[in-house]
PDB file of N, CA, C, O and CB in Angstrom:
ATOM      1  N   MET A   1       0.856  -1.186   0.024  1.00  0.00           N
ATOM      2  CA  MET A   1      -0.063  -0.029  -0.065  1.00  0.00           C
ATOM      3  C   MET A   1       0.880   1.258  -0.001  1.00  0.00           C
ATOM      4  O   MET A   1       0.650   2.172  -0.794  1.00  0.00           O
ATOM      5  CB  MET A   1      -1.204  -0.052   1.175  1.00  0.00           C
ATOM      6  N   VAL A   2       1.738   1.348   0.743  1.00  0.00           N
ATOM      7  CA  VAL A   2       2.904   2.330   0.618  1.00  0.00           C
ATOM      8  C   VAL A   2       3.472   2.748  -0.390  1.00  0.00           C
ATOM      9  O   VAL A   2       3.614   3.924  -0.723  1.00  0.00           O
ATOM     10  CB  VAL A   2       3.804   2.018   1.132  1.00  0.00           C
ATOM     11  N   PRO A   3       3.908   1.592  -1.053  1.00  0.00           N
ATOM     12  CA  PRO A   3       4.477   1.963  -2.368  1.00  0.00           C
ATOM     13  C   PRO A   3       3.829   2.818  -3.541  1.00  0.00           C
ATOM     14  O   PRO A   3       4.297   3.670  -4.296  1.00  0.00           O
ATOM     15  CB  PRO A   3       4.749   0.826  -2.904  1.00  0.00           C
ATOM     16  N   ILE A   4       2.420   2.191  -3.378  1.00  0.00           N
ATOM     17  CA  ILE A   4       1.459   2.791  -4.356  1.00  0.00           C
ATOM     18  C   ILE A   4       1.390   4.223  -3.993  1.00  0.00           C
ATOM     19  O   ILE A   4       1.631   5.024  -4.896  1.00  0.00           O
ATOM     20  CB  ILE A   4       0.009   2.116  -4.332  1.00  0.00           C
ATOM     21  N   LEU A   5       1.089   4.691  -2.775  1.00  0.00           N
ATOM     22  CA  LEU A   5       0.912   6.038  -2.402  1.00  0.00           C
ATOM     23  C   LEU A   5       2.222   6.715  -2.689  1.00  0.00           C
ATOM     24  O   LEU A   5       2.131   7.872  -3.097  1.00  0.00           O
ATOM     25  CB  LEU A   5       0.476   6.181  -0.937  1.00  0.00           C
ATOM     26  N   LEU A   6       3.426   6.205  -2.552  1.00  0.00           N
ATOM     27  CA  LEU A   6       4.588   6.941  -3.065  1.00  0.00           C
ATOM     28  C   LEU A   6       4.700   7.180  -4.409  1.00  0.00           C
ATOM     29  O   LEU A   6       5.091   8.279  -4.802  1.00  0.00           O
ATOM     30  CB  LEU A   6       5.692   6.354  -2.744  1.00  0.00           C
ATOM     31  N   VAL A   7       4.375   6.195  -5.259  1.00  0.00           N
ATOM     32  CA  VAL A   7       4.302   6.383  -6.700  1.00  0.00           C
ATOM     33  C   VAL A   7       3.238   7.526  -7.134  1.00  0.00           C
ATOM     34  O   VAL A   7       3.551   8.448  -7.888  1.00  0.00           O
ATOM     35  CB  VAL A   7       3.923   4.997  -7.352  1.00  0.00           C
ATOM     36  N   LEU A   8       2.014   7.374  -6.604  1.00  0.00           N
ATOM     37  CA  LEU A   8       0.949   8.399  -6.811  1.00  0.00           C
ATOM     38  C   LEU A   8       1.547   9.833  -6.348  1.00  0.00           C
ATOM     39  O   LEU A   8       1.533  10.821  -7.083  1.00  0.00           O
ATOM     40  CB  LEU A   8      -0.429   7.990  -5.933  1.00  0.00           C
ATOM     41  N   LEU A   9       2.008   9.820  -5.193  1.00  0.00           N
ATOM     42  CA  LEU A   9       2.555  11.038  -4.584  1.00  0.00           C
ATOM     43  C   LEU A   9       3.693  11.624  -5.701  1.00  0.00           C
ATOM     44  O   LEU A   9       3.601  12.783  -6.104  1.00  0.00           O
ATOM     45  CB  LEU A   9       3.250  10.653  -3.012  1.00  0.00           C
ATOM     46  N   LEU A  10       4.464  10.980  -6.032  1.00  0.00           N
ATOM     47  CA  LEU A  10       5.685  11.163  -7.206  1.00  0.00           C
ATOM     48  C   LEU A  10       4.893  11.601  -8.337  1.00  0.00           C
ATOM     49  O   LEU A  10       5.173  12.704  -8.806  1.00  0.00           O
ATOM     50  CB  LEU A  10       6.628   9.685  -7.657  1.00  0.00           C
ATOM     51  N   ALA A  11       3.837  10.848  -8.922  1.00  0.00           N
ATOM     52  CA  ALA A  11       3.285  11.337 -10.242  1.00  0.00           C
ATOM     53  C   ALA A  11       2.405  12.499  -9.896  1.00  0.00           C
ATOM     54  O   ALA A  11       2.085  13.150 -10.891  1.00  0.00           O
ATOM     55  CB  ALA A  11       2.456  10.199 -11.056  1.00  0.00           C
ATOM     56  N   LEU A  12       1.959  12.907  -8.840  1.00  0.00           N
ATOM     57  CA  LEU A  12       1.315  14.186  -8.526  1.00  0.00           C
ATOM     58  C   LEU A  12       2.397  15.531  -8.473  1.00  0.00           C
ATOM     59  O   LEU A  12       2.156  16.652  -8.920  1.00  0.00           O
ATOM     60  CB  LEU A  12       0.570  13.967  -7.065  1.00  0.00           C
ATOM     61  N   VAL A  13       3.421  15.164  -7.920  1.00  0.00           N
ATOM     62  CA  VAL A  13       4.677  16.222  -7.879  1.00  0.00           C
ATOM     63  C   VAL A  13       5.100  16.230  -9.333  1.00  0.00           C
ATOM     64  O   VAL A  13       4.859  17.353  -9.776  1.00  0.00           O
ATOM     65  CB  VAL A  13       6.058  15.744  -6.814  1.00  0.00           C
ATOM     66  N   LEU A  14       5.536  15.585 -10.098  1.00  0.00           N
ATOM     67  CA  LEU A  14       5.874  15.701 -11.372  1.00  0.00           C
ATOM     68  C   LEU A  14       5.040  16.322 -12.229  1.00  0.00           C
ATOM     69  O   LEU A  14       5.417  17.193 -13.013  1.00  0.00           O
ATOM     70  CB  LEU A  14       6.114  14.644 -11.811  1.00  0.00           C
ATOM     71  N   PHE A  15       3.731  15.864 -12.117  1.00  0.00           N
ATOM     72  CA  PHE A  15       2.648  16.615 -12.847  1.00  0.00           C
ATOM     73  C   PHE A  15       2.551  18.279 -12.530  1.00  0.00           C
ATOM     74  O   PHE A  15       2.298  19.176 -13.334  1.00  0.00           O
ATOM     75  CB  PHE A  15       1.238  15.901 -12.425  1.00  0.00           C
ATOM     76  N   GLY A  16       2.818  18.374 -11.181  1.00  0.00           N
ATOM     77  CA  GLY A  16       2.533  19.666 -10.600  1.00  0.00           C
ATOM     78  C   GLY A  16       3.799  20.524 -11.176  1.00  0.00           C
ATOM     79  O   GLY A  16       3.611  21.657 -11.618  1.00  0.00           O
ATOM     80  N   ALA A  17       4.922  20.011 -11.154  1.00  0.00           N
ATOM     81  CA  ALA A  17       6.115  20.424 -11.534  1.00  0.00           C
ATOM     82  C   ALA A  17       6.091  20.853 -13.164  1.00  0.00           C
ATOM     83  O   ALA A  17       6.422  21.982 -13.526  1.00  0.00           O
ATOM     84  CB  ALA A  17       7.103  19.289 -11.172  1.00  0.00           C
ATOM     85  N   GLY A  18       5.722  19.964 -13.954  1.00  0.00           N
ATOM     86  CA  GLY A  18       5.559  20.120 -15.403  1.00  0.00           C
ATOM     87  C   GLY A  18       4.731  21.182 -15.888  1.00  0.00           C
ATOM     88  O   GLY A  18       5.003  21.890 -16.858  1.00  0.00           O
ATOM     89  N   PHE A  19       3.540  21.274 -15.054  1.00  0.00           N
ATOM     90  CA  PHE A  19       2.475  22.331 -15.292  1.00  0.00           C
ATOM     91  C   PHE A  19       3.086  23.625 -14.983  1.00  0.00           C
ATOM     92  O   PHE A  19       2.996  24.564 -15.775  1.00  0.00           O
ATOM     93  CB  PHE A  19       1.170  22.126 -14.415  1.00  0.00           C
ATOM     94  N   ALA A  20       3.772  23.726 -13.743  1.00  0.00           N
ATOM     95  CA  ALA A  20       4.438  24.975 -13.421  1.00  0.00           C
ATOM     96  C   ALA A  20       5.497  25.323 -14.456  1.00  0.00           C
ATOM     97  O   ALA A  20       5.675  26.492 -14.799  1.00  0.00           O
ATOM     98  CB  ALA A  20       5.062  24.896 -12.042  1.00  0.00           C
ATOM     99  N   VAL A  21       6.126  24.415 -14.903  1.00  0.00           N
ATOM    100  CA  VAL A  21       7.389  24.700 -15.776  1.00  0.00           C
ATOM    101  C   VAL A  21       6.837  25.341 -17.028  1.00  0.00           C
ATOM    102  O   VAL A  21       7.409  26.302 -17.542  1.00  0.00           O
ATOM    103  CB  VAL A  21       8.287  23.314 -16.159  1.00  0.00           C
ATOM    104  N   LYS A  22       5.638  24.773 -17.566  1.00  0.00           N
ATOM    105  CA  LYS A  22       5.044  25.153 -18.663  1.00  0.00           C
ATOM    106  C   LYS A  22       4.336  26.593 -18.659  1.00  0.00           C
ATOM    107  O   LYS A  22       4.191  27.322 -19.640  1.00  0.00           O
ATOM    108  CB  LYS A  22       4.167  24.136 -18.945  1.00  0.00           C
ATOM    109  N   VAL A  23       3.922  26.846 -17.320  1.00  0.00           N
ATOM    110  CA  VAL A  23       3.363  28.087 -17.100  1.00  0.00           C
ATOM    111  C   VAL A  23       4.622  29.033 -17.194  1.00  0.00           C
ATOM    112  O   VAL A  23       4.514  30.099 -17.801  1.00  0.00           O
ATOM    113  CB  VAL A  23       2.554  28.149 -15.704  1.00  0.00           C
ATOM    114  N   LEU A  24       5.556  28.744 -16.733  1.00  0.00           N
ATOM    115  CA  LEU A  24       6.835  29.867 -16.543  1.00  0.00           C
ATOM    116  C   LEU A  24       7.198  30.032 -17.995  1.00  0.00           C
ATOM    117  O   LEU A  24       7.445  31.159 -18.426  1.00  0.00           O
ATOM    118  CB  LEU A  24       8.333  29.293 -15.536  1.00  0.00           C
ATOM    119  N   TRP A  25       7.245  28.992 -18.757  1.00  0.00           N
ATOM    120  CA  TRP A  25       7.507  29.318 -20.159  1.00  0.00           C
ATOM    121  C   TRP A  25       6.740  30.269 -20.999  1.00  0.00           C
ATOM    122  O   TRP A  25       7.178  31.000 -21.887  1.00  0.00           O
ATOM    123  CB  TRP A  25       7.454  28.233 -20.792  1.00  0.00           C
ATOM    124  N   TRP A  26       5.616  30.152 -20.605  1.00  0.00           N
ATOM    125  CA  TRP A  26       4.531  31.182 -21.189  1.00  0.00           C
ATOM    126  C   TRP A  26       4.843  32.528 -20.751  1.00  0.00           C
ATOM    127  O   TRP A  26       4.909  33.468 -21.543  1.00  0.00           O
ATOM    128  CB  TRP A  26       3.025  30.868 -20.718  1.00  0.00           C
ATOM    129  N   ILE A  27       5.057  32.649 -19.375  1.00  0.00           N
ATOM    130  CA  ILE A  27       5.333  34.196 -18.928  1.00  0.00           C
ATOM    131  C   ILE A  27       6.751  34.530 -19.275  1.00  0.00           C
ATOM    132  O   ILE A  27       7.002  35.708 -19.530  1.00  0.00           O
ATOM    133  CB  ILE A  27       5.123  34.469 -17.263  1.00  0.00           C
ATOM    134  N   ALA A  28       7.671  33.674 -19.313  1.00  0.00           N
ATOM    135  CA  ALA A  28       8.966  34.304 -20.001  1.00  0.00           C
ATOM    136  C   ALA A  28       8.900  34.664 -21.504  1.00  0.00           C
ATOM    137  O   ALA A  28       9.692  35.466 -21.999  1.00  0.00           O
ATOM    138  CB  ALA A  28      10.144  33.306 -19.876  1.00  0.00           C
ATOM    139  N   LEU A  29       7.923  34.042 -22.217  1.00  0.00           N
ATOM    140  CA  LEU A  29       7.954  34.457 -23.544  1.00  0.00           C
ATOM    141  C   LEU A  29       7.011  35.606 -23.486  1.00  0.00           C
ATOM    142  O   LEU A  29       7.233  36.342 -24.448  1.00  0.00           O
ATOM    143  CB  LEU A  29       7.580  33.344 -24.576  1.00  0.00           C
ATOM    144  N   ALA A  30       6.184  35.984 -22.843  1.00  0.00           N
ATOM    145  CA  ALA A  30       5.486  37.348 -22.746  1.00  0.00           C
ATOM    146  C   ALA A  30       6.314  38.507 -22.224  1.00  0.00           C
ATOM    147  O   ALA A  30       6.133  39.663 -22.605  1.00  0.00           O
ATOM    148  CB  ALA A  30       4.291  37.236 -21.843  1.00  0.00           C
ATOM    149  N   VAL A  31       7.220  38.152 -21.346  1.00  0.00           N
ATOM    150  CA  VAL A  31       8.322  39.118 -20.735  1.00  0.00           C
ATOM    151  C   VAL A  31       9.077  39.500 -21.912  1.00  0.00           C
ATOM    152  O   VAL A  31       9.143  40.677 -22.266  1.00  0.00           O
ATOM    153  CB  VAL A  31       9.338  38.436 -19.571  1.00  0.00           C
ATOM    154  N   LEU A  32       9.766  38.366 -22.658  1.00  0.00           N
ATOM    155  CA  LEU A  32      10.460  38.718 -23.904  1.00  0.00           C
ATOM    156  C   LEU A  32       9.707  39.663 -24.880  1.00  0.00           C
ATOM    157  O   LEU A  32      10.275  40.628 -25.390  1.00  0.00           O
ATOM    158  CB  LEU A  32      10.777  37.464 -24.621  1.00  0.00           C
ATOM    159  N   VAL A  33       8.523  39.380 -25.100  1.00  0.00           N
ATOM    160  CA  VAL A  33       7.888  40.233 -26.258  1.00  0.00           C
ATOM    161  C   VAL A  33       7.899  41.692 -25.818  1.00  0.00           C
ATOM    162  O   VAL A  33       8.165  42.623 -26.579  1.00  0.00           O
ATOM    163  CB  VAL A  33       6.318  39.773 -26.610  1.00  0.00           C
ATOM    164  N   VAL A  34       7.571  41.825 -24.458  1.00  0.00           N
ATOM    165  CA  VAL A  34       7.349  43.177 -23.899  1.00  0.00           C
ATOM    166  C   VAL A  34       8.632  43.776 -24.096  1.00  0.00           C
ATOM    167  O   VAL A  34       8.720  44.819 -24.743  1.00  0.00           O
ATOM    168  CB  VAL A  34       6.879  43.228 -22.387  1.00  0.00           C
ATOM    169  N   TRP A  35       9.769  43.144 -23.535  1.00  0.00           N
ATOM    170  CA  TRP A  35      11.097  43.608 -23.546  1.00  0.00           C
ATOM    171  C   TRP A  35      11.546  44.198 -25.090  1.00  0.00           C
ATOM    172  O   TRP A  35      11.960  45.347 -25.250  1.00  0.00           O
ATOM    173  CB  TRP A  35      12.022  42.360 -23.054  1.00  0.00           C
ATOM    174  N   LEU A  36      11.411  43.351 -26.034  1.00  0.00           N
ATOM    175  CA  LEU A  36      11.492  43.490 -27.408  1.00  0.00           C
ATOM    176  C   LEU A  36      10.883  44.813 -28.168  1.00  0.00           C
ATOM    177  O   LEU A  36      11.402  45.580 -28.980  1.00  0.00           O
ATOM    178  CB  LEU A  36      10.870  42.330 -27.888  1.00  0.00           C
ATOM    179  N   LEU A  37       9.574  44.772 -27.580  1.00  0.00           N
ATOM    180  CA  LEU A  37       8.728  45.853 -27.737  1.00  0.00           C
ATOM    181  C   LEU A  37       9.126  47.361 -27.409  1.00  0.00           C
ATOM    182  O   LEU A  37       8.885  48.376 -28.063  1.00  0.00           O
ATOM    183  CB  LEU A  37       7.689  45.526 -27.009  1.00  0.00           C
ATOM    184  N   GLY A  38       9.661  47.241 -26.459  1.00  0.00           N
ATOM    185  CA  GLY A  38      10.561  48.441 -25.712  1.00  0.00           C
ATOM    186  C   GLY A  38      11.812  48.798 -26.443  1.00  0.00           C
ATOM    187  O   GLY A  38      12.311  49.886 -26.157  1.00  0.00           O
ATOM    188  N   PHE A  39      12.346  48.121 -27.262  1.00  0.00           N
ATOM    189  CA  PHE A  39      13.560  48.559 -28.165  1.00  0.00           C
ATOM    190  C   PHE A  39      12.879  49.100 -29.677  1.00  0.00           C
ATOM    191  O   PHE A  39      13.324  50.083 -30.269  1.00  0.00           O
ATOM    192  CB  PHE A  39      14.717  47.087 -28.417  1.00  0.00           C
ATOM    193  N   PHE A  40      11.798  48.324 -30.146  1.00  0.00           N
ATOM    194  CA  PHE A  40      11.186  48.791 -31.251  1.00  0.00           C
ATOM    195  C   PHE A  40      10.163  50.112 -31.157  1.00  0.00           C
ATOM    196  O   PHE A  40      10.066  50.941 -32.062  1.00  0.00           O
ATOM    197  CB  PHE A  40      10.514  47.650 -31.737  1.00  0.00           C
ATOM    198  N   LEU A  41       9.400  50.161 -29.870  1.00  0.00           N
ATOM    199  CA  LEU A  41       8.522  51.096 -29.709  1.00  0.00           C
ATOM    200  C   LEU A  41       8.852  52.059 -28.695  1.00  0.00           C
ATOM    201  O   LEU A  41       8.040  52.332 -27.811  1.00  0.00           O
ATOM    202  CB  LEU A  41       7.382  50.557 -29.493  1.00  0.00           C
ATOM    203  N   PRO A  42      10.099  52.646 -28.767  1.00  0.00           N
ATOM    204  CA  PRO A  42      10.334  53.719 -27.507  1.00  0.00           C
ATOM    205  C   PRO A  42       9.333  54.884 -27.168  1.00  0.00           C
ATOM    206  O   PRO A  42       8.804  55.553 -28.055  1.00  0.00           O
ATOM    207  CB  PRO A  42      11.651  54.479 -27.759  1.00  0.00           C
ATOM    208  N   THR A  43       9.112  55.081 -25.848  1.00  0.00           N
ATOM    209  CA  THR A  43       8.452  55.977 -25.550  1.00  0.00           C
ATOM    210  C   THR A  43       9.129  57.263 -25.418  1.00  0.00           C
ATOM    211  O   THR A  43      10.314  57.229 -25.084  1.00  0.00           O
ATOM    212  CB  THR A  43       7.866  55.623 -24.604  1.00  0.00           C
ATOM    213  N   PRO A  44       8.515  58.506 -25.647  1.00  0.00           N
ATOM    214  CA  PRO A  44       9.279  59.722 -25.431  1.00  0.00           C
ATOM    215  C   PRO A  44       9.411  60.138 -24.094  1.00  0.00           C
ATOM    216  O   PRO A  44       8.552  60.049 -23.217  1.00  0.00           O
ATOM    217  CB  PRO A  44       8.746  60.766 -26.123  1.00  0.00           C
ATOM    218  N   PRO A  45      10.775  60.693 -23.977  1.00  0.00           N
ATOM    219  CA  PRO A  45      11.000  60.858 -22.432  1.00  0.00           C
ATOM    220  C   PRO A  45       9.992  62.174 -21.821  1.00  0.00           C
ATOM    221  O   PRO A  45       9.503  63.006 -22.585  1.00  0.00           O
ATOM    222  CB  PRO A  45      12.799  61.229 -22.154  1.00  0.00           C
ATOM    223  N   PRO A  46       9.834  62.191 -20.689  1.00  0.00           N
ATOM    224  CA  PRO A  46       9.088  62.907 -19.762  1.00  0.00           C
ATOM    225  C   PRO A  46       9.273  64.319 -20.048  1.00  0.00           C
ATOM    226  O   PRO A  46      10.380  64.558 -20.530  1.00  0.00           O
ATOM    227  CB  PRO A  46       9.448  62.575 -18.390  1.00  0.00           C
ATOM    228  N   ARG A  47       8.424  65.444 -19.875  1.00  0.00           N
ATOM    229  CA  ARG A  47       8.554  66.783 -20.163  1.00  0.00           C
ATOM    230  C   ARG A  47       9.910  67.192 -19.140  1.00  0.00           C
ATOM    231  O   ARG A  47       9.942  66.891 -17.946  1.00  0.00           O
ATOM    232  CB  ARG A  47       7.027  67.627 -19.852  1.00  0.00           C
ATOM    233  N   GLY A  48      10.886  67.851 -19.778  1.00  0.00           N
ATOM    234  CA  GLY A  48      11.893  68.446 -18.865  1.00  0.00           C
ATOM    235  C   GLY A  48      12.943  67.286 -18.665  1.00  0.00           C
ATOM    236  O   GLY A  48      14.036  67.568 -18.174  1.00  0.00           O
ATOM    237  N   ALA A  49      12.699  66.221 -18.962  1.00  0.00           N
ATOM    238  CA  ALA A  49      13.804  65.020 -18.858  1.00  0.00           C
ATOM    239  C   ALA A  49      14.720  64.794 -20.134  1.00  0.00           C
ATOM    240  O   ALA A  49      14.309  64.668 -21.287  1.00  0.00           O
ATOM    241  CB  ALA A  49      13.030  63.583 -18.604  1.00  0.00           C
ATOM    242  N   ARG A  50      16.018  64.767 -19.715  1.00  0.00           N
ATOM    243  CA  ARG A  50      16.998  64.503 -21.007  1.00  0.00           C
ATOM    244  C   ARG A  50      16.384  63.266 -21.623  1.00  0.00           C
ATOM    245  O   ARG A  50      15.481  62.599 -21.117  1.00  0.00           O
ATOM    246  CB  ARG A  50      18.724  64.207 -20.608  1.00  0.00           C
ATOM    247  N   ALA A  51      17.025  63.030 -22.853  1.00  0.00           N
ATOM    248  CA  ALA A  51      16.649  61.944 -23.676  1.00  0.00           C
ATOM    249  C   ALA A  51      17.445  60.666 -23.170  1.00  0.00           C
ATOM    250  O   ALA A  51      18.617  60.824 -22.830  1.00  0.00           O
ATOM    251  CB  ALA A  51      16.938  62.289 -25.200  1.00  0.00           C
ATOM    252  N   ARG A  52      16.860  59.399 -23.104  1.00  0.00           N
ATOM    253  CA  ARG A  52      17.406  58.224 -22.823  1.00  0.00           C
ATOM    254  C   ARG A  52      18.878  58.110 -23.455  1.00  0.00           C
ATOM    255  O   ARG A  52      19.161  58.942 -24.318  1.00  0.00           O
ATOM    256  CB  ARG A  52      16.469  57.176 -23.293  1.00  0.00           C
ATOM    257  N   TRP A  53      19.841  57.150 -23.100  1.00  0.00           N
ATOM    258  CA  TRP A  53      21.041  57.105 -23.772  1.00  0.00           C
ATOM    259  C   TRP A  53      20.784  56.075 -24.540  1.00  0.00           C
ATOM    260  O   TRP A  53      21.649  56.082 -25.416  1.00  0.00           O
ATOM    261  CB  TRP A  53      22.243  57.000 -23.011  1.00  0.00           C
ATOM    262  N   THR A  54      20.012  55.124 -24.704  1.00  0.00           N
ATOM    263  CA  THR A  54      19.578  54.266 -25.553  1.00  0.00           C
ATOM    264  C   THR A  54      19.091  54.362 -26.840  1.00  0.00           C
ATOM    265  O   THR A  54      19.031  53.431 -27.644  1.00  0.00           O
ATOM    266  CB  THR A  54      18.904  53.813 -25.071  1.00  0.00           C
ATOM    267  N   THR A  55      18.694  55.669 -27.050  1.00  0.00           N
ATOM    268  CA  THR A  55      18.097  56.073 -28.406  1.00  0.00           C
ATOM    269  C   THR A  55      19.288  56.320 -29.375  1.00  0.00           C
ATOM    270  O   THR A  55      20.206  57.074 -29.053  1.00  0.00           O
ATOM    271  CB  THR A  55      17.147  57.448 -28.286  1.00  0.00           C
ATOM    272  N   TRP A  56      19.258  55.748 -30.425  1.00  0.00           N
ATOM    273  CA  TRP A  56      20.173  55.847 -31.387  1.00  0.00           C
ATOM    274  C   TRP A  56      19.621  56.343 -32.730  1.00  0.00           C
ATOM    275  O   TRP A  56      20.373  56.475 -33.695  1.00  0.00           O
ATOM    276  CB  TRP A  56      20.790  54.610 -31.504  1.00  0.00           C
TER     277      TRP A  56
END
């Protein structure tokens, strides 16, 4: 009985970890897209502020 419970617990942990890793990949992809958009769609600096050094 104990080995069956351990196998089921291991399967549950691995399923949860796999789901969490998949969700983290989607979050990482969304952050990458937002980061890349920051390069291609720069926002103007606020009034009275100097221009960003990253504008070329």
